[in-house]
N, C-alpha and C positions, 0 to 999 in steps of 0.2 A: 430290450423289446418284451412286452408281455406276450406270454404264451402258456399252454397248458398241454397235459399229457394224460396217459393211463398207465398204471402199473399192474402188470401182469406177466407171471413167468412163463416161458416156453413150455414147461411141463403141464401148465395148466390149459393149454389148447386142447381143443377136441381131437381125437383120433381113434381109429377102430383098432389100433394095436398097442393100446395101454397108457401111453404117454405121449403128450405133446411134442411135435417135432417142427422142423423149419421146411416143413413141406406146404401142401395146398392150404390147410387151414391158418397157417401163418401168414400167408399172401392175403387170403380173405381177411384177416384181422388188420392188416395194413390198410386195406381198402375202408373197413370201417373206421379207422383213424382217420383216414384222409376225408372221407364223407362226413365225419363229425368235426372236423377242422382242428384236430389235435396236432400238435407239432412233434410230440414225444412219445415214444413208447420205450417204458422203463421195464427192464428185465432184473434177475437175479444173476449171480455169478453162473458161467457156463462152462466152467471146468468139470472134468470127470469127477462124480462124487465117490466117497468111500463109505465105509460103515455109518449107518445112519441116515445117510442118503441127503445131507444138508449140503445145499450149495456153498456153504461157507466153510466146509472141510473137503478139500480137493487133492487129486493126486498130483497135481501140475498147476503152476501159475500160467502156463501157455496153451496146454492142450484143451481141446473142446469136448464135450460130453457125448459119447459114442450114442446115448439113447436119444440124441436129437437128430441124428441122421434119419431122413425120411425113407423108409423102405420102399414106398411106391416109385420114387425119383430113382432109386437103384434098379427098380424093375425097369424104368424108362430108359435106363443107361445099358441095358442089356445083361446086367450082372446078377439078377434075380427072376424067377419066375413067381408069380402070385402064389402058387401052391407051396412055395418055400416057406410062407409066413403067415398065410391068411388064416389057417385053422389052428394055429399055436394057442397056447393059454397066455393070454396078455393081462388077465385079470377079469373078474365079472363083473365090477362096478364102474360104471362109464364116467362116475362123478370123483373117483378116487384112483391114484396111481398104485397099483400092486406092485411095489419095488422087487419084491422076491420073485414073481413072474416075470417080470422085465429082465432081472439079472439071469434067470435060468434059460431065457431064450433068446435074448436079444443077440447074444454074442455068437450063439450057434448060427444064426441068419448072417450075421455079419462074416462069419467064417466062410460060409457057402458064396457069398459075394465076392470074397477075397479070391478062392479059388477059381472062380470065373474069370475075375480080374487078371490072373496070371497069363491068360491066353490073349490079352489085349495089348494095344501099343502103351508102353511105359513112359512115354516121353515126358507128358506133363507131370506124371508121378515124380519121376527122376527129377524135374526142375523144382517142384514142391519141396521135395526132401533136401535137395541143395541149399534152396532159399532158407529153409527153417533148420540147417544143421546145427545152429547154435544149441537147440533145445531138443530137437525132435529125437535124434539118436539116442541121447540118454533117457528121455521119458519112455522110448520103446523098450529100451533094455530094462528100465525099471519095472514097466508092466510085465515083461517077459519073466524077470526073476520073481515078482510076485505070484505069478501064475505057477511057475515051477516049484516054488516053495509053499505051495497050498495057500495063497494069498495072505501070508503072515507079514507083519510089519518088518521092514528091512532091517530093524534092530536085531530080528530073529535069525536073519540068514547067517551062512557060515561066515567066517571071518574074512576072507578074500573078498567076497562080493560086498559084505556089509562095509569094509574099510576100502572099497575100490581099488584093489590091487590090480594094477595095469594087466599082468599076464593072466590073471583070474578072469578078468573083464573080457580079454581077448578070446581066451578059450571058450568061455561061457557064450560069447556072442556068435561064435562059429559053429558052436554046438546046437545053438537055438535060433539060428538066421532066420528061418522061415517065420517062426513066431515074431522075432523083432520085425520083420517086413510087415507082417500082418498089422501091427500096432501102428506103424507108418502108414499104412494103407488106410486105416480107419480115420486117422486125422486129415489124411488127404481128401477124403470124401466128406467128411464134417466141413473142413474150411472152404471147399469147393461149394457145398450147398449153402454155408452161412454166408458167404460172399454175395451170392446171387440173390439171397434174401435181403441183406442190406442194402444191395444196389437198388433193388426194386423199392424199398423203403424209401430211400433217399430219393429216387426219381418221382416219388408221390408226394414229397414234401414232409416225409416223416423221418425224424432223427431218433437214433438208439441211445437211450442211456443205459450204459453197463454198470457193473457193480464189482468192485474188488475188496475182498477182506483186507483188513490190515496185516493180519496175520497168514501163515500158511500152516497146513496139518503138518504134524510130525511125521506121520506115515506118508511122505510125498518125495516126488524126484528133486523138488527143490532144496529139501533138507539133505537128502542122500549125496546130491552132487555137490553142494557147497556146504559142508558142516561147519567150516570155519566162521560162517556167517551168523551162527546161532550159539546161544549159551550151552554149549554141551561139554560133558567131560572126556577124558581120554579114551573111554570106550562108547563114545558118542551118545551117551544117555543125556537127556535135559538136566542141567541143574536148577532151572527154574522154569516155570510155565505161566502163561497169561489167564487172566481172570479179572473179576471185579469184586471190589470189597463188600462186606455184609451191607445190608440197607433194609429198609421196610419191607421190601418185597421178598428179599432172600436173606434170612438170618445168619446163613452160613455164607454168603457170598456165592459168587458164580465161579466155577473152576473149568475153564474152557480147555486147558491141557495143551495149546499150542505151543511151542518152543519160542522164546524171545530172541529178539535181534541182538547180536553184538554190535552195537552202534558205533563202537570205536574201529572195529574192523570195517565195517561199510564206509566209515569217513575215510579211512586210509586209501579205499578203493576209487574215491571220488563218488562215493554212492552209485557204482555203476551197475550193480544189481537192480537198483531201483528206477534208474533212468531205462534200463532195459524193459522192467516190467511195465512202466508207465508207457514206454513207447509202443509195445505190443497191443496194451490195452487201447491206445489212441488209434490203433488201426482196426481194432476189432469193433470199437464203438465210436460213436459221435461225441458223446458226454461220458466221463468217468465218475461215478459216485465212490469215494473211498469211506469204506465202513470203518467205525471207532477212529475218527480223526483226532480225537484227545489224545491218543495213545502216542503221538507223535511228540506230544509236549511231555506228558509224564504217563508213564505205563505201570499197571500193577503188576507185581512179581511175586509169584506164589512158589515156596520151595517144592521142587519136584517129590512127588510122593504123597504129599499131603491128600487127605481126603476131602478137606474142604478149602475154602478160601481165606479162612479167618487170620491166617497168620503171614497174609501177604504183605508188601509194603510198595509204596510209591516211588518210582526211580524216574530221573530226567532222561528226557528222550531227545532226539536231535533238534527238535524245533523247527522254525522257519528256515534253518541253514539247508536241510534237507532240499526244500522246494526251491532255493536259490540256486543250488547245484543243478538240479533238474531244469529249471527254466533258463539257466544259462546254455545247457545243451538243445534244449527241446522248444524254447519260447514259451509263450503264454499256454497254459494247460487248460484244457475244457474240463474242469473237475468240479464237483458237487461235495462239499464237506459234510460228512455225517457228525455233526456237533451235538447230539442229544446226551441228556443227562447231566450231572452237576457239572458246571464249567467254572475252573478257577479263573482269576484274572489273567493269568499267562496264556491259557488256552484261548481265552476271548481276544487277546492280543494276536497271538498266532494266526487265528482265523482272519484279523482284520488286516495283518500284514500280507497275508496270503493274498486276498482280494477274492478267495473263493466264495461263492454263495454258501451259506448254511442252510440248516433244515428246520422248519417249523412243523409242529404236528399238532393238529387242531383237537384231536381227542385229547390232549393232554392240558387244554386252555381253560376249562371250566370249573375251577376250585370256588367254590362260593364263598370261601372265608379269606381269600387273599387275591390279588392281581397277579395272574401268571403272565410271564413273557411270551407265552403261545396264543394270547388273544390278538386277534386279526389287527386291532388299531395300534398295537406295539411293534409290528413288524418292520424290519428294514426291507427297503426295495430289493437290495441284492440277497436274495433269499429264496429258498424252495419250499411250498408250502404243501403239507400232505395232509389229508384227512387222518390216515393212519399208513404205517409201512407195513411190510411183511410180517413184523412181529406183533402187529396190533390187530385187535379184533376188528371185524366189520362194523360198521355205523349202528345196525340193529342190535348185534351181538354186544357192542360196548354199552348201549342203552340198557341191556338186561343184566350185565354183569357190574354196572356202575351203581354207586349208592343215589338214592333219589334227590337228594339235595343238589347234586352235582348235575343230574340229568335235567332236574327242573331250571337250574340256571343256564344250562345250555339251551333248552328249549325257549327259555326267555330270551336269551341273547340272539338266537338266529329265527325269533318271532315265529316258534313253531308249536306253541302252548296247546292248541287244539288240532294238530296234525295227526293224520293217519301214518302208518309206517312208511309208506310211500312217499308222501309229502315231507316227512320229517328226514328221510336220507337226502331228499333233492335239495332241501333248505341246508342242509349240511354241506352239499357239494357247492351251493352256490356262496356259502361262508366262505371257502377255501377260493372259489374263482374270483370272488369280489374283492378279496384282500389285496393289499399294495404289493405283495411278494411278485418278483418278475415273472415266477414260473409257478404253477399249480399243477400237483399230480394227484390223480384220483385212482384209487384201487378200483379194478374191474368189478370185483364182487359187490362194491357199493352201487356201481351203475346199474347192476343186476338186480339190486335190493335184495340181496342175502344176508341171511343171519349167521350165527357163530358157527353153524356146520362148515361154512366156507372159509373160515380163518387159515391162514397159510401156515403159520407157526406161533407156538406158545412157547417163550423162551424159558430154558431151564426144565423142559419136560421132554420125554420120548413117547413115541407112538404113532399118531396121524400126522404128524409134521410134514410139511411139503408135499403133501398128496391130493389137495384139492385140485379138481379139473371142473372146467366149465362144460356145461352139455351143449352139444351140436345144436345150432339154431337158437342158442341163448339170447343173442343179441338181433335185432332187426332195424329195418329203415326208420321206424317210428323212434325207436330208441336213438338212433343216430342223429336223427332231426332234433330231438330234444336236447342233446348234448351239444350239437352245434349252434343252436338257439342261445345256449347259457353261454357259451364260449364267445359268442358275437357281442352278446349284451354286456359282458365285462371286458370287453377289449382285447381278448388273447386269440383272436382269429387271424392265423398268418396268410390265410387265403381268402 
């Protein structure tokens, strides 16, 4: 079925409290998608973020981000008064997330809500904790230990905690039980609010595309609880980490720093960790995008401690066997495979064998000197076309930073030689929508006709990444009608 959707992370929603949440503005955005005849809302990973604020570096593979809990909804639950949070410093710029301000104040407010929660009926909370006991107790203990240890990485904790000595864990949990329950409470409220939003979206014909990184952060409960599943030495330090080799864009390569999987150990367990992870993701989302899909075929291994990725090497991964194991337990998976970058024949075969749709990025298409695989007339139906992902510039930003020959070819291809900025953007959107790909996903920044200042992330840089926010009232009925008309024209209207 042909369909389309919009890519925008929850952080980018308007909010008077510094960052987007799953509250009122999220419901309004679902209404916009419904009225625009969109089938999908794609978001980035929703786990709790660590240093650097990247959604692709999370403390947990299961937990939700406390920043997304809506404070007004906690007020409606009787757990907060507006005076508890209205006049705090949430940042001065309504178009940027001030993560430092959020970090300094969000947890203070959640602690107030927790104190008020203690005087309420705990039946539903206790049921939630029992249903999620497989991960939530370890996550809450992990976050408590981080707090007690000045937020240091778990590798710097005292040996008993670091190596998870049972007696040490028992003593620590009993000593800090109130803090442990606080972190469980935070997850209880996150999932309560998230499930209501997802149900509202689904009831209005909108499906959620979630996103999971292939790797987990070193400083995470996932690695602390299951160190045997990663390439670690006897003192639990990584022996090698993930990255990308040098190329024309990065002469020393990209050093991501994530610990690598011990695929031999995963296979011995029947890939149970991955089955659990995908099952949880399929409960959270309607469709799951898996980042860096080629890493399952071959992954780039860099010696731990290296300052660049230049000495890395390619190592074979589990290949299609992993997904055969998972599908034997879970059935057909609603997965999108992020298959961007240089693809070897074995990666192409693995994607074909999986049956998952791959990705096409229109901004990669317009090389005036050679035919690109990303030109729309070369697409396979079983694919998802994007103008750009969270790692790409907006259309207007792309046109500014890209060489003139490429932009000229693009304008010729989409018949926008004499177009002004607004028409150029919408011709770009039409090029994606008119393609043969079953699904087309458009960044909200492009629907809003924004320039490079609205870019979400520039890979291998630090600074203002992940901070763009949409102005309140940025979209309107006229914009919705325009998007709906294009969606109908190109046969992507589900309603």
